[in-house]
Every structure is written in structure tokens, then in C-alpha cells.
C-alpha positions as CSV (number, residue, x, y, z in Angstrom):
1,M,0.5,0.0,-0.2
2,G,1.6,3.2,-1.1
3,G,1.0,6.4,1.1
4,F,-0.7,9.7,1.0
5,G,2.2,11.3,-0.3
6,Q,3.2,8.5,-2.8
7,A,2.8,8.8,-6.8
8,R,-0.2,7.1,-8.2
9,A,0.2,5.9,-11.9
10,V,-3.5,7.1,-14.0
11,P,-4.2,5.1,-17.0
12,V,-4.2,7.8,-20.0
13,R,-7.2,7.6,-22.2
14,Q,-6.1,7.5,-26.1
15,A,-8.5,10.7,-27.4
16,R,-10.1,9.8,-30.7
17,P,-9.3,11.9,-33.4
18,R,-11.8,14.3,-34.0
19,R,-13.6,14.4,-37.8
20,H,-13.1,17.6,-39.3
21,V,-16.6,19.5,-38.9
22,H,-17.4,21.6,-42.2
23,A,-18.7,24.9,-40.8
24,Q,-21.6,24.7,-43.5
25,G,-22.2,21.5,-43.0
26,P,-22.1,18.0,-44.8
27,R,-20.4,17.9,-48.5
28,P,-22.9,17.4,-51.1
29,H,-22.0,14.0,-52.0
30,Q,-22.6,12.7,-48.1
31,R,-26.1,14.8,-48.1
32,Q,-27.0,12.8,-51.3
33,A,-25.7,9.6,-49.9
34,R,-28.0,10.5,-46.5
35,R,-30.8,10.8,-49.0
36,G,-30.3,7.3,-50.7
37,H,-29.1,9.3,-53.9
38,R,-25.5,8.0,-55.2
39,P,-22.7,9.2,-54.8
40,L,-22.2,12.4,-57.7
41,Q,-18.2,11.1,-58.2
42,V,-20.1,7.8,-59.0
43,R,-22.5,9.7,-61.1
44,V,-20.0,11.4,-63.3
45,R,-17.3,8.7,-63.4
46,R,-20.2,6.6,-65.5
47,R,-21.2,9.5,-67.5
48,S,-17.1,9.7,-68.5
49,L,-17.3,5.9,-69.2
50,R,-20.7,6.0,-71.5
51,A,-18.8,9.0,-73.4
52,L,-16.1,7.1,-74.0
53,A,-18.1,4.1,-75.0
54,L,-20.2,6.5,-77.9
55,G,-18.5,9.6,-77.9
56,P,-17.2,10.6,-81.3
57,A,-14.0,10.6,-80.2
58,S,-14.0,6.1,-80.0
59,R,-15.8,5.7,-83.1
60,P,-16.9,7.8,-86.4
61,E,-20.3,9.7,-86.5
62,L,-23.1,7.2,-87.5
63,P,-25.4,7.6,-90.2
64,L,-29.6,8.7,-88.8
65,N,-30.9,5.6,-87.4
66,D,-28.1,3.5,-86.7
67,T,-27.1,2.4,-83.8
68,P,-23.1,1.1,-82.5
69,A,-24.7,-2.7,-83.0
70,A,-25.4,-2.4,-86.6
71,Y,-22.6,0.1,-87.3
72,A,-20.7,-3.2,-85.7
73,R,-21.0,-5.2,-88.9
74,R,-19.7,-3.7,-92.0
75,V,-21.2,-4.8,-95.2
76,Q,-20.5,-4.1,-98.9
77,L,-23.6,-3.7,-102.0
78,I,-22.3,-4.1,-105.2
79,V,-24.4,-2.4,-108.0
80,A,-23.8,-4.3,-111.6
81,E,-24.7,-3.0,-114.7
82,K,-26.7,-6.4,-116.1
83,P,-27.4,-9.7,-114.2
84,A,-24.5,-11.3,-116.0
85,V,-22.0,-8.8,-114.3
86,A,-23.6,-10.0,-111.3
87,R,-23.3,-13.7,-111.9
88,D,-19.1,-13.2,-112.5
89,L,-18.7,-10.8,-109.7
90,A,-20.8,-12.9,-107.2
91,R,-19.1,-16.2,-108.4
92,V,-15.0,-14.4,-108.0
93,L,-16.0,-13.2,-104.6
94,G,-17.4,-16.6,-103.1
95,V,-20.8,-14.6,-102.8
96,R,-23.0,-18.3,-103.4
97,A,-26.3,-17.5,-102.0
98,S,-28.8,-16.1,-104.5
99,G,-31.9,-14.7,-104.7
100,E,-34.3,-13.0,-107.1
101,H,-32.7,-9.7,-107.5
102,C,-29.1,-10.7,-105.3
103,F,-26.6,-12.5,-104.5
104,E,-26.1,-12.0,-100.9
105,G,-22.8,-13.0,-98.8
106,A,-21.6,-12.5,-95.1
107,D,-20.0,-8.8,-95.9
108,R,-21.3,-8.5,-99.4
109,V,-24.9,-8.0,-101.1
110,I,-24.5,-8.2,-105.3
111,T,-27.0,-6.5,-107.2
112,W,-27.5,-5.4,-110.8
113,C,-29.0,-2.9,-112.7
114,I,-31.5,-3.9,-116.1
115,G,-29.5,-0.8,-118.3
116,H,-31.0,1.9,-117.3
117,L,-33.4,1.5,-114.3
118,V,-34.3,5.1,-114.5
119,E,-34.8,7.9,-117.0
120,L,-35.5,11.4,-118.1
121,D,-39.0,11.8,-117.4
122,E,-41.7,12.3,-120.8
123,P,-42.7,16.6,-121.5
124,A,-46.2,16.4,-119.8
125,A,-45.1,15.6,-116.2
126,Y,-43.1,18.9,-116.5
127,D,-46.4,20.8,-118.0
128,T,-49.3,20.0,-119.2
129,R,-49.3,22.2,-121.6
130,W,-46.5,20.1,-123.3
131,K,-49.2,17.2,-123.5
132,A,-50.2,18.5,-127.0
133,W,-48.1,18.6,-129.9
134,R,-48.2,22.2,-131.0
135,L,-45.5,24.2,-132.3
136,D,-46.6,27.3,-130.3
137,S,-45.6,25.0,-127.0
138,L,-42.1,24.5,-128.2
139,P,-39.4,25.2,-127.1
140,M,-39.8,22.6,-124.1
141,L,-37.6,24.0,-121.8
142,P,-37.6,22.0,-118.0
143,A,-36.3,24.1,-115.4
144,E,-34.8,21.3,-113.7
145,F,-34.6,17.6,-115.5
146,R,-37.0,15.1,-113.3
147,L,-36.9,10.6,-113.2
148,R,-39.4,8.4,-113.7
149,P,-39.0,4.3,-113.9
150,S,-38.2,2.8,-116.5
151,R,-41.4,0.2,-117.6
152,H,-38.9,-2.3,-118.3
153,A,-37.8,-2.5,-114.9
154,V,-39.6,-1.8,-112.5
155,A,-39.4,-4.5,-110.2
156,Q,-35.8,-4.9,-110.2
157,L,-35.8,-1.3,-109.4
158,R,-38.2,-1.8,-106.4
159,A,-35.8,-4.0,-105.2
160,V,-32.2,-2.0,-105.5
161,T,-33.9,1.2,-104.6
162,R,-34.8,-0.6,-101.1
163,L,-31.2,-2.1,-100.9
164,L,-30.0,1.3,-101.0
165,A,-31.8,2.8,-98.4
166,D,-30.9,-0.2,-96.3
167,R,-28.9,1.2,-93.4
168,R,-26.9,-2.8,-92.8
169,F,-24.9,-1.3,-95.9
170,T,-21.7,1.0,-95.0
171,Q,-20.3,1.0,-97.9
172,V,-21.6,1.0,-102.3
173,V,-19.8,-0.2,-105.2
174,N,-20.4,1.1,-108.3
175,A,-19.8,-1.8,-110.3
176,C,-21.4,-0.3,-113.6
177,D,-19.7,-0.6,-116.9
178,A,-16.3,1.4,-116.9
179,G,-17.4,4.2,-119.3
180,R,-20.1,7.6,-119.4
181,E,-23.0,5.5,-120.2
182,G,-22.4,2.9,-117.3
183,E,-21.3,6.0,-114.7
184,L,-24.7,7.7,-115.5
185,I,-27.2,4.4,-115.0
186,F,-26.1,4.5,-111.5
187,R,-25.9,8.6,-111.1
188,Y,-29.4,8.3,-112.1
189,L,-30.5,5.3,-109.7
190,V,-29.1,6.9,-106.8
191,Q,-31.0,10.1,-107.5
192,F,-33.9,8.7,-107.7
193,A,-33.1,6.3,-104.6
194,G,-32.7,9.1,-103.0
195,R,-29.9,7.5,-100.3
196,C,-26.9,6.0,-101.1
197,P,-24.1,5.1,-98.2
198,P,-20.3,6.6,-99.3
199,V,-19.3,4.8,-103.2
200,Q,-16.7,3.2,-104.4
201,R,-15.6,2.8,-108.0
202,L,-15.2,-0.5,-109.5
203,W,-13.2,0.3,-112.6
204,I,-12.8,-2.7,-115.1
205,S,-12.2,-3.4,-118.5
206,S,-12.2,-6.9,-118.8
207,L,-14.8,-9.6,-116.4
208,T,-11.7,-12.1,-116.4
209,D,-11.1,-13.4,-112.4
210,D,-7.7,-11.4,-112.4
211,A,-9.0,-8.2,-113.3
212,I,-12.2,-8.3,-111.0
213,R,-9.6,-9.1,-108.3
214,R,-7.5,-6.7,-108.9
215,G,-9.9,-3.8,-109.4
216,F,-11.5,-4.4,-106.1
217,A,-7.9,-4.5,-104.4
218,A,-7.9,-1.1,-106.2
219,L,-11.3,0.8,-105.5
220,R,-11.5,4.1,-106.4
221,P,-12.9,7.3,-104.8
222,G,-16.9,7.4,-106.8
223,A,-16.1,11.4,-106.3
224,Q,-13.2,11.1,-108.6
225,L,-16.2,10.3,-111.0
226,D,-18.1,13.5,-110.6
227,P,-16.2,14.9,-113.6
228,L,-17.6,11.9,-116.1
229,A,-20.7,12.0,-114.4
230,D,-21.3,16.0,-115.5
231,A,-20.4,15.0,-118.9
232,A,-23.0,12.1,-119.1
233,R,-25.8,13.7,-117.8
234,S,-25.2,16.9,-120.0
235,R,-25.1,14.3,-123.1
236,S,-28.4,13.0,-121.7
237,E,-30.1,16.2,-120.8
238,A,-28.9,17.7,-124.4
239,D,-30.5,14.4,-126.3
240,W,-34.1,15.3,-124.4
241,L,-33.7,18.8,-125.4
242,V,-33.0,17.9,-128.9
243,G,-34.8,15.2,-129.6
244,M,-38.1,16.0,-128.3
245,N,-38.4,19.3,-129.6
246,A,-36.7,18.4,-132.7
247,T,-39.4,15.6,-133.3
248,R,-42.6,17.4,-132.3
249,A,-41.3,20.6,-134.4
250,I,-40.8,17.8,-137.7
251,T,-43.6,15.9,-137.2
252,V,-45.9,18.9,-136.9
253,R,-44.8,20.6,-139.6
254,G,-44.9,17.8,-141.9
255,R,-48.6,17.8,-141.2
């Protein structure tokens, strides 16, 4: 037993570190957590991940109404000028499945025109006064030329325009004949359809297996053929102007 004056050991309690209390109360994310909301930092992070996955920095801009899932599967549409050419292309490219209006493979679909699927419209479509063959209605000069379906291939035109409007195609190959008329056949078709994915041009003068393979290995941007297309369009419209006006003038005069 120690005496009154003897020192006594007293256990020292460790003081708990005090929480730093803001004068303005809990932080915003703490207030949200207490109310049952997710912390703000989690919400921001999720938005950042979504922007990384779907934002323009990680993938090209998608066409209207497309989805990332649809864009992931790239399918090429090839438009030939004639059914026989389409068959040769399908054989060389290994597209086996054939239908009424196209050959369909996993990543390629090959369809065809039958010559001109669309053509410049008749005079009466522009002005009802041009329906009658009269000298006082000449010359007939449309402000803008219009296209109409060619009567011999309405079903094929319907099938091809449906394919051009299909959102699964990310590229179209113009495989019409390498020349002015082949270019015009494709350009009139696209103009009539009203929609077309980016165009590449197959430019070959032979349909041998080797020529087809080399041609597809060296596709040209469709825009490179714009001057040729302009020349073809000008010739077509000039033919219409001279043919329609001269035919009527000579016919009426000869009566």
C-alpha cells in the first residue's frame, strides 16, 4: 500500500481523432448519400465511361437512325450494270447465295441494273401544256429534269432502291460498266433512290477473274468520277432537249 504522498499511475485514455466538421455542414455528395442517392462522383464516372464508349472520339459518326450494334457489322453493297456481270462478280468474290434480285453473302450483297432503271421523264410531267404536240408550245425547256422508272424493269428498280435504303450497308460499290453511260446508269439510280452510303468505283475493262480481283483491290473514290458523271448527264439532257423539241417540230410541220 502506498502512502498518501506516493505517486499513483493513472491510465491515459487515447483521445479519438475529431472529425473535421465544415462550418457549412456535410459535403454535397454526403447529403445525397444520406438521402438515398448515389454519390456524385459515381454518377460522374459513369457518364464519363458512357461518353468514352459512345462518343465521337472513339468511333465515327453514325448515319441517322443507325446504332453502334448495326454499325459494327460492315456490309458492302455492289451494284452491277447487268445480271451476267453480277453473276461473274459473285463467283469470283465467293458470294454463293442467290435470290431473285441479288446475291447475298456474309459481308457482301451483289445486285444489278438492267440497263437504265430510271430515265428522264416525258414532257407532260413538267407542264400539262406540253402534252399536246403544238408549235406554240415549243421550245420545251424544263427548269429541272426529273426521273421516272423505266417500264421494263420496275420490279428490279424497287429491289435495288430498297437495298440502297438499307442501313446495314456502310459502302456501295458502283460496278457498272467503266464508261460514261455506265456512270450515268448508276448516278441516275442513286438520284432516284434519294439515299446512298459512301460510294467506291470499280473500274475494270475485263471480266476475267484476275481483273475482277485486282479491280476490287484498287477501288476508286466515287467522287473522282464526278467530271465523267457531269458529262454523261449533260449529254443525256441535251439529247432530251434536241430529241423532244426537234421531233415535235418536224412532225407538226410535216402534217
